[in-house]
N, C-alpha and C positions, 0 to 999 in steps of 0.2 A: 582528453581523458587522461586519467592517471596511467603511468606506464604499466603495460600488461593488465590494464583494468584494475589496478590497485585502488583501494579506497582513497577518496580525495577529501574526506573530513575526518576529524578525530573527536570522539566523545570525551567529555570531561571525565577523567578517571575518578574523581570524587574521593574525599577523605574516608578511609575505612572500608571502601567497597572491596568485595571479593572479586578479583579480576580474572579468575579462572573460569573457563567455559564449563557448563554443566555436562554430565555424561549423556551419551546417546540414549534416548528412550527406546522402548520396545517398538519395533516397526509396525506400522499399520497394515492390516490385511487389504484394505481398500484405499488406494492412493487419494491424496487430497492436494489442494493448492493453497499457498500462502497469498492471501489477497492484498497484502500491503507490507512491504519491507524496505529497509534502507541499507543496502549492501555497500553504498558509497561511504558509510560511516564506519571507521575502524574502532574496535573496542577490545578490551581484554589485555592480558599480559603479552600474548602472542597473537596479534590480530590475524584473522583469516582472510585470504583473497576471496573474491566472489566465486571462483571455481571450487575452492575448498569448502566454502559455505554450501554450495549447491550439491557437491558430491556427498557431503554429510546428510543433507536433506533427502537426496535420492535414496540413500541407504535405509531410511526409516519410513519411506512411503510418501514423501512430499514431492510431488511430481513437477511442480514449477512454482514460480513466484511472479508477483507484480512488483517491479522495482520502481520506487516512487521518488520523484524529484521535488524539491521545494524552493529552488531558486534557478537562475539561469544556468549556472555551472552544473549543478547536480541534475537538472533536467536534461542537459546535453549528455552528461555521462550516462544517464539512464537510457536514453534513446540509442546511444552508441553501443552500449553493452547488450541491449536487447537485440540489436542487429546481428551480433555475432554469437549469441548464446541461446541455444534452442530451449533452454529451461526458463527463460526470462522474457517477460513482456514488460512494457514500460508505461508509466504515467508521468505526465509533465505538468508543472504549474509553478506559480509564485505563491508560496505559503502565505497565509493571511498576516502572520507576524513580519514577514519580509516586505510586504507591499508598502507599508509606511516608510521603510528604509529606502526602497527605490524611489518613492515619491519625494523624499527629502533631498535626494540627489538629483532629482529632475529626470530620472530614467525609467519611471514605471511604465510609461507608454511603450518605450522601446522593449522593456522586459516582456510585457504582455504580447507585443508583436512577435517576439522570438518564440514564445510559447505557442502562438498560433502556427508558426512555421513548423515547429517540432511536432505539433499534433498531427500534421499530415505525413509524418515519416512512417515507413513500414514498421510494424510491430509495436507502435505506440497505440495503446488500446483505451487509454483513459486520460482525462484531464483531472489532475489532482496532485498534491492535496491542496484544495482551495476551500474557502469558507470564511468563518468569522471566529475570532479568538479574543474575547474580552477579558481573559485572565492575564495574558502577558502584554497586551496592547491596551493602553488607557484611552479614554474617550476622545481626545484630540485625533487619534489615528483611526477611529471607527469609520468615518466617512470614506477614507481611502480603502479600508478593507471592503466596504460595500461595493465600491467602484470596481475593485479588482475581482471580487467574487462574481459580480454580474457579468463582467467581461469573460471570465472563465466559463460561466454557464453558456454563454453564446458560442464560445469556441467549441465546447463539447457538442452543442446542437449542430453547428455548421459541419462538423466532421463525423457526426453520428457516433460519438464516443461516449463511453460511460463517464460519469462524474463521481470523483471521490471527494467527499466532504470532510474537512476538519472543522469540528464544532466544539468549542470549549467555552463554557459559561455564556453561551449565546443560543441556547436551544430555540427559544421562541423567535428570535430574530432570524435564524437560519431558515426555519420553517416558513416564516412570513415572506422571506425573500424568494424562496422556491415557489410559493403559491402566487406571488405577485408577478414574477417574470416568467414563470413556467419552467418546471424541472425537466431536464433531459429524460428520455425514455428510460434509461438505466441510471439510477441515482443510488449511490452507496454512502451510508454514514460510516466512514472509517472509524475504527476504535469507538464504537457506539458507547455513549456515556450518559444516555438518558435513563428514564425510569419506565415503569410499565405503561403509564399513560402516553409517553412519547412513543413507545414501541407501537401502541395502538394507532397513533396518528400516522406513523410511517407505514404500517400495514394498510391503512385505509387508502394511502396514495401509491402503494406498490413500491415503496422505497426499501432498498436492501439495508440490512443491519449487519455489520461486520464486528465480531467480538474478538478481543485481544486477551493477552495474558492476565490483565487486571480483573477479568471475570472470575479468576480463581482466588483473588485476594479475600481475606477473611472479612473485611469491612464492605465488600462489594454487594450488599444486599439488594440495592436498587437495580444493579446490572443483572443479577440473577433473576429478579422478578421480571425484568424486561425480556430476558431470554425465554422465560417460561411462557410468555404470552405472544412472542413473535411467531408468525407462521413459519413452519419449517422451510417453505418455498422461498422465503426471503432471508434466510440465514447465510452468512459467510463467516470465515474465520481468518485471522491474521496474527502475525507476530508483532508488527511495528518495531521489529528488531532494528537497533540493538537495545531498545527500550522495553519496558513492561514484561519482563521475564516472568513466566508463570511460576506459581508455587510448585515445589518448595524451594525454588532458586531465586526468589525475588531479589533484585539488586545486582545479580551477576549478569554478565553479558548475555544478551538474547540473540537467537539465530533461527533461521527457518527450520532447522532440524528439531527444534523444540516445540513445533506446532502440535505434534501428537499429544503433548501434555495438556495443552489448552482444550483440544478436541475431546479428549477423554473426560476432562472435568465437565465440559458442557454436556456430554452424553450422560454422565452420572447424574447431573442436576435434572436433566430432562427424563431420566429413567428410561433411556432408550439404548439400543445396541450401538456400539461404536461404529461398526461397519455400515449399519443403516444410515447413521448420521453422516458418515464420510461420503457415502454415495449420494445422499441428498445435496450436501454442500458442494461436492464436485460438480454435480449437474447444474446447480445454481451458478457457480463460478463460471462455467463455460457459457451459460446463457448470458451472463453479464459481459464477458470479455471475448468470447469466441474460443477457439481451440489454439493451443500453443503452437501447433504445426500448420496453422492456416496460411501463414506467410513464411517463406523460406528465410533462413538466416544466411548471412554472407560470411564464409570462413575468414578468419582474421588475415590469412595469408593471401586471400583472393585479390585484395586491393593492391598488392605488390606485384601481381603477375602481369607480364606484358601481353598485349593483345595478340601477339604472335604465338603465345604458348598454348598448348592444347588444354581444353577445359573439361574433357571427358573422353572416355573410350581409350583406345590405344594410340600412343604417340607415333 
């Protein structure tokens, strides 16, 4: 892991981006969870550590996060950090765009085997993000993506874990794969990107839809139409930080503490009370992943203690 849990990836700063973190939003009255975030990726002029990120999130009513891996190293980081941080649970996977890279190096099977091992770790509650991406990976790599996706589905089933799906320009193919091989009991479309018709298909099969900051973008008419028809019992919310920063801060670094901005925009579109929507989504999130305190964390210093040292009570 990075020293002291420091981020192990760096987001491209991009020409002309405003690299300052947006201000803290008004705190939520009813706490909520960030269903999908990447705290392993540093961003901004002054990148925040995962503890700084989570402290800010706690201050505005974001109770916990699902920290998501996308390759071997970031999945290990996610599992390790969740083991010592009570506000974090982990998801582990080989991202669909990474699968062809591993295959080209002859190590995809080894990578999937490591994900299978990580999936059995304490406080790992999901396999993801996995799926299909036909936007960044061209046709020669599609077969490898299918193979990896199906392997991840099996890992989720074997470990009774939720599945977090990455789906980009591959809606029909992702759905067909889930129906052909059988979706895990708890399946989540991370950063839902479909339209109202796709939302109806997900609802028919009991698949969860997680909305990110892009639902606030001016041109996101299909996303808002999908949100309007999605059953409240299948709604989740996420940041996908450091990406997809909600309006009015689009392009600036995203972080779990900005989740209330997306939630409030969703509530406004649904013409419902923010606290009612928070309570519903919090309940949904715990149904998918369990409680954040279901398995104990291991304090970072515990691993350094001798077996002869006292572990509780008076010395």
